[in-house]
C-alpha positions in Angstrom: 78.6 101.7 66.2 77.2 102.3 69.8 78.6 103.0 72.8 78.1 99.5 74.1 79.2 98.2 71.0 82.9 99.5 71.9 85.3 96.7 72.7 88.7 96.3 74.2 89.9 96.5 70.0 89.2 100.2 70.4 92.1 100.7 72.7 94.3 98.7 71.1 93.7 95.3 72.6 92.9 91.5 71.7 89.8 90.3 72.9 91.0 87.3 75.1 89.0 86.8 78.0 85.1 85.0 78.0 82.3 87.6 78.5 79.9 85.6 80.3 78.9 88.0 83.4 75.6 89.4 83.6 74.9 93.0 85.6 73.6 90.4 88.3 76.9 88.4 88.6 78.5 91.5 88.8 76.4 93.2 91.9 77.1 89.6 93.7 80.4 89.5 92.6 81.1 92.8 94.6 79.2 92.1 97.5 81.0 88.9 98.0 84.2 90.7 97.7 82.8 93.3 100.4 81.4 90.4 102.6 78.2 91.5 104.0 78.9 90.0 107.5 82.9 92.1 106.9 82.0 94.2 110.2 82.0 90.9 112.1 85.8 90.0 111.3 86.7 94.6 112.3 84.3 95.2 114.7 86.6 95.2 117.6 88.9 97.1 116.1 86.6 100.0 114.8 84.5 99.7 118.0 88.1 100.4 120.0 89.1 103.5 117.9 85.5 105.0 117.2 85.0 105.1 121.0 81.8 102.8 120.5 80.3 104.8 117.2 81.0 101.9 114.7 78.0 102.5 112.5 79.1 106.2 112.3 82.6 105.2 111.3 80.4 103.2 108.6 78.2 105.5 107.6 81.5 108.3 106.8 82.9 105.7 104.6 80.0 105.1 103.0 79.5 108.3 101.9 83.5 108.6 100.9 83.1 105.3 99.0 79.8 106.5 97.2 81.3 109.3 95.4 84.3 106.6 94.6 81.8 104.5 93.1 80.2 107.2 90.7 84.0 108.7 89.7 84.3 104.5 89.0 80.9 104.5 87.2 82.0 107.4 84.9 85.5 105.8 84.0 84.1 102.1 83.4 82.1 103.7 80.7 84.3 105.9 79.2 87.0 102.9 79.3 85.4 99.4 79.4 88.6 97.2 80.2 90.1 95.7 82.6 93.1 97.3 85.0 90.5 99.4 87.2 92.5 102.7 88.3 95.4 101.4 86.1 93.7 101.5 83.2 91.6 104.7 84.0 94.1 107.2 84.9 96.4 105.8 82.0 93.8 106.5 79.8 92.4 109.4 81.6 95.4 111.2 82.7 98.9 109.9 81.6 100.7 106.6 81.1 102.6 107.2 84.1 100.1 108.6 85.9 98.6 104.7 84.7 101.6 103.3 85.9 101.6 104.9 89.8 97.5 104.2 90.0 98.5 100.3 89.4 101.5 100.2 91.5 99.1 101.9 94.4 96.3 100.2 93.9 98.5 96.6 94.0 99.3 97.6 97.4 95.9 96.6 98.3 94.7 94.2 95.7 98.0 92.3 96.1 97.9 92.3 100.0 94.2 92.2 100.7 94.1 88.2 100.2 96.4 87.6 102.7 94.7 89.6 105.1 91.2 87.9 104.6 92.8 84.8 105.1 94.1 85.8 108.6 90.6 87.4 109.2 89.1 83.3 108.2 91.5 81.5 110.1 91.8 83.2 113.7 88.5 82.8 114.7 88.9 79.2 114.0 91.2 78.8 116.7 88.9 78.2 119.5 86.6 75.4 117.6 89.7 73.9 116.2 92.6 74.3 118.8 94.8 71.5 117.0 94.9 72.7 113.6 97.2 75.5 113.5 96.2 78.7 111.5 99.3 77.8 109.0 97.2 74.9 107.5 93.6 77.1 107.3 95.6 79.8 105.1 97.1 77.4 103.0 93.7 75.3 102.8 92.1 78.6 101.8 94.6 79.8 99.0 94.5 76.0 97.4 91.3 75.5 97.0 90.9 79.4 95.6 93.2 79.2 93.1 91.9 75.9 91.9 88.3 77.6 91.3 89.6 81.1 89.8 92.1 79.0 87.5 89.1 76.9 85.9 86.9 79.8 85.0 84.8 83.2 86.2 81.5 81.4 85.3 82.5 78.5 88.3 83.8 81.8 90.8 80.1 83.4 90.0 78.1 80.2 90.7 79.9 79.5 94.1 79.7 83.2 95.0 75.9 83.1 94.7 75.9 80.2 97.0 78.0 81.6 99.7 76.3 85.0 99.4 73.3 83.4 100.6 74.6 81.6 103.3 76.2 84.8 104.9 72.7 86.8 104.3 71.0 83.9 106.1 73.5 84.3 109.0 73.4 87.7 109.0 69.8 88.0 109.4 69.5 85.4 112.5 72.5 87.3 114.6 70.5 90.5 113.8 67.1 88.8 114.7 68.7 87.5 117.8 70.5 90.5 118.2 67.1 92.8 118.3 65.4 90.6 121.1 68.3 90.3 123.3 68.4 94.3 123.3 64.7 94.9 124.2 65.1 91.7 127.0 67.9 93.7 128.7 71.1 92.7 127.2 73.7 95.6 126.8 72.1 98.9 126.0 68.3 97.6 126.8 67.7 99.0 123.6 68.7 100.8 120.2 70.0 103.6 121.3 71.8 106.8 119.4 74.7 106.5 121.3 76.5 104.5 118.2 75.5 106.6 115.8 76.6 110.1 117.9 78.3 110.0 121.6 79.2 114.2 122.2 81.3 113.0 125.1 83.5 111.0 123.0 83.0 113.1 119.6 85.9 114.3 117.6 86.6 114.5 113.5 90.0 112.7 114.1 88.1 109.8 116.5 86.0 108.6 113.6 88.2 109.6 111.2 91.0 107.2 112.6 88.0 104.4 112.9 86.8 105.1 109.4 90.3 104.0 108.3 90.0 100.7 109.6 85.9 100.6 108.9 86.8 101.6 105.0 88.6 98.0 104.8 85.1 96.4 105.1 84.4 98.5 101.5 87.6 97.4 99.6 86.0 95.3 97.0 83.5 97.5 95.5 86.2 98.6 93.0 87.0 95.2 92.2 83.8 95.1 89.8 85.9 97.2 87.3 88.7 94.5 86.9 85.8 92.4 85.4 84.8 95.1 82.2 86.0 92.5 79.6 84.0 89.8 81.1 80.7 91.2 81.3 78.2 90.7 78.4 75.4 93.3 79.6 77.2 96.5 77.9 79.5 99.0 79.2 77.2 100.4 81.3 76.5 97.4 83.7 79.9 97.9 85.5 79.0 101.1 87.0 75.2 100.2 88.1 76.6 97.0 89.8 78.9 99.4 91.6 76.9 101.6 92.9 74.0 98.7 93.8 76.5 96.5 95.4 78.1 99.4 97.6 74.7 100.9 98.8 73.1 97.8 99.5 76.2 96.5 101.5 76.6 100.0 103.2 72.8 99.9 104.4 73.7 96.2 106.1 77.0 97.4 107.6 75.5 100.1 109.7 72.5 98.1 110.6 74.4 95.1 112.1 77.0 97.4 113.6 74.3 99.7 115.3 72.9 96.6 117.2 76.4 95.3 117.9 77.2 98.1 119.6 74.4 98.8 121.4 74.8 94.8 122.7 78.4 95.5 123.7 77.4 98.1 126.4 79.6 96.9 129.3 81.4 94.5 128.1 85.1 94.1 128.2 86.8 91.8 124.8 89.8 90.0 125.5 90.6 90.2 122.1 89.6 93.0 119.7 90.1 90.4 116.7 86.9 88.3 118.4 85.0 90.8 119.9 82.0 90.6 117.6 82.2 86.5 118.4 82.3 87.4 122.3 79.1 89.2 121.5 77.3 86.3 119.9 78.2 84.0 122.7 76.7 86.7 124.6 73.4 87.0 123.2 73.0 83.0 122.1 75.5 81.1 123.7 77.8 79.0 121.9 76.4 77.4 119.2 75.6 81.2 118.0 79.2 82.1 118.8 80.4 78.9 116.2 77.9 79.5 114.0 79.2 83.2 113.0 83.1 81.8 113.6 81.8 78.8 110.9 80.0 81.3 108.5 82.8 84.7 108.8 85.8 82.3 108.2 84.4 80.3 105.4 82.8 83.7 103.8 86.3 85.1 104.0 88.5 82.6 103.6 86.8 81.4 100.2 84.2 83.9 98.8 85.8 87.1 99.7 89.3 85.7 99.2 88.2 84.2 95.8 86.7 87.6 94.6 90.0 89.2 96.0 92.4 86.9 93.9 90.2 87.1 91.0 90.3 91.0 90.9 94.4 91.3 91.3 94.7 88.9 88.7 93.0 90.5 86.7 95.0 94.2 87.5 98.6 92.1 86.9 97.1 90.6 83.5 96.1 94.1 82.7 99.9 95.8 83.6 101.5 93.1 82.0 100.0 93.4 78.7 101.0 96.6 78.5 104.6 95.5 79.1 104.4 97.4 82.7 105.1 94.0 84.7 106.7 90.8 83.4 105.0 89.4 80.3 104.0 85.9 81.3 101.7 87.6 83.8 99.3 89.0 81.0 98.9 84.8 79.8 95.6 83.3 79.4 94.8 79.5 79.8 93.9 78.0 76.7 90.9 76.2 77.4 89.7 78.3 80.7 90.7 81.9 79.3 91.7 83.2 82.3 94.7 84.5 83.6 96.4 81.8 85.0 99.9 82.6 85.7 98.5 85.8 87.3 96.5 83.7 89.5 99.1 81.4 90.6 101.6 84.2 91.3 98.7 86.0 93.6 98.0 82.5 95.3 101.7 82.5 96.4 101.9 85.7 97.4 99.1 85.5 99.6 100.3 82.6 101.3 103.8 84.1 102.1 102.2 87.7 103.1 99.6 85.6 105.0 102.2 83.7 107.3 104.6 86.7 107.8 101.5 89.1 109.0 99.8 86.1 111.4 100.3 88.0 114.3 100.1 91.5 113.0 96.5 91.6 111.5 96.0 95.6 112.4 99.3 96.4 110.6 98.4 94.7 107.3 94.9 96.3 107.2 95.9 99.7 107.9 98.8 98.9 105.0 96.0 97.5 102.7 93.8 101.0 103.5 96.7 103.3 102.5 97.0 101.4 98.7 93.5 101.5 98.1 92.7 104.7 99.3 95.8 106.3 97.5 94.2 104.5 94.5 90.9 106.1 95.2 92.6 109.5 94.8 94.2 108.9 91.5 90.7 107.6 90.0 89.0 110.8 91.4 91.9 112.9 89.3 91.2 111.0 86.2 87.7 111.8 86.4 88.1 115.5 86.7 91.1 115.3 83.9 89.5 113.4 81.1 85.7 114.4 81.3 85.9 117.9 82.8 89.5 119.3 81.6 90.0 117.2 78.4 86.4 116.3 76.9 85.2 119.6 78.2 81.8 118.2 79.4 80.4 121.1 81.2 79.0 118.8 84.0 80.0 120.5 86.9 78.3 118.4 89.4 78.7 114.7 87.6 82.7 115.6 86.7 83.8 117.8 89.0 81.9 118.3 92.2 81.3 114.3 93.2 85.0 113.6 92.7 85.9 116.6 94.5 84.2 115.6 97.2 85.3 111.8 97.0 89.0 113.5 97.1 88.3 115.6 100.3 86.8 112.7 102.1 89.5 110.1 101.1 92.1 112.7 101.5 91.3 113.4 105.1 90.9 109.7 106.1 94.4 109.0 104.3 95.7 111.9 106.6 94.3 110.2 109.7 95.6 106.9 108.7 98.1 105.3 111.3 101.9 106.2 110.9 103.1 102.5 110.3 100.8 102.7 107.0 102.2 106.1 105.7 105.6 104.7 106.0 105.2 101.2 104.3 103.2 103.2 102.0 106.0 105.8 101.3 108.3 103.0 100.8 106.2 101.3 98.1 105.7 104.2 96.4 109.3 104.8 96.8 110.1 101.2 95.4 107.8 102.1 92.3 109.7 104.9 91.4 112.9 102.9 91.6 111.3 100.2 89.0 109.4 103.0 86.7 113.0 104.3 86.4 114.8 101.1 85.7 111.4 100.2 83.1 111.5 103.8 80.9 115.4 104.4 81.3 117.4 101.2 81.7 114.5 98.8 79.8 114.0 101.5 77.0 110.1 100.6 77.5 107.8 103.4 76.0 106.4 106.0 78.5 103.9 106.9 75.4 100.3 105.2 74.8 100.4 103.3 71.7 96.5 103.2 70.9 
């Protein structure tokens, strides 16, 4: 048996999900999850915190996420199963580490669909002022849940179509933006100010902005949740993760560079709609409305659909191991999808979206805390599994890379908003209580049975 032949059975599981995704499907899924035009929704917040150095914040985020992507590639090859960080820490470190890694990443995965729905609904208000945000959120939730219930192949086809639309809209903005710049709008040309401005630069400033910018990158890690549904071998997840991250990272920096120079001299009425004000400045109402509509569809359908698919797989994986209620591991007999988890995610997304409707920035920071702390556990898993346990002796790949990734992410975590840290600490405390009830009261095994 070759490495690529090893399936979930080798880890004590039964193969239940349908293997139908190619490496290209995984790359598209990762790009759709990250959304190539994601900076449109958070541009104002990053621009404000980074004092205009938006592409620099994205560059630092890309570097940190690249090391993380390499760690995902390493662990997805060793453990080609659903569950992402939860599974990697569980098998790579210990059962307890696995539980808390899954618990931390759930703070990201469970909340991020709701955050995406808000980013999609808010910009639609100027175009459809008589349609409440709640209606948009509910509509997106129902549509995405239906597509995800039918099957991952349908999700993949919808993803490819929407990715094409996003890239076309992005190309349109960038072309019009460059023409406008060199016609005298904003800075009058592309400058180095958005990359590095010595008058306002400081590590804490950029790190604080990066803690918001990395929100755009969240999603490349979601590719690992589809490990049991790919047909191209266990290396396909790692390849797709790295390719999708780099492609989208380059697009983030390019568009935010253009937008930052176009924003020179502007005063934004709302940070949440800053990018669309820039689009209106260079192209008028039609370009503003076009970017709003494409961004809303990309976020509310493509991005959120991918997010819902990812979190349902994590819930499925943890429930399969007895760490969450058993019904969450149920697979639909016809569609071969974790339908109970999918429906639960839809309900939670709707409730969270309605609750945080006026506090988008707070929700964004909480989501980032969950993702970044989960990434910390991922890097520790690589070091423990490969360098300590397996004694591979690969100092660069299995020690230096995860240590560098760990350093970048830990620093960004340190500079995150205080509210995010408090909420994150509360989530961890709840996890500790839940785990103690699970192991002491309910007598669930804390040891692997493989």
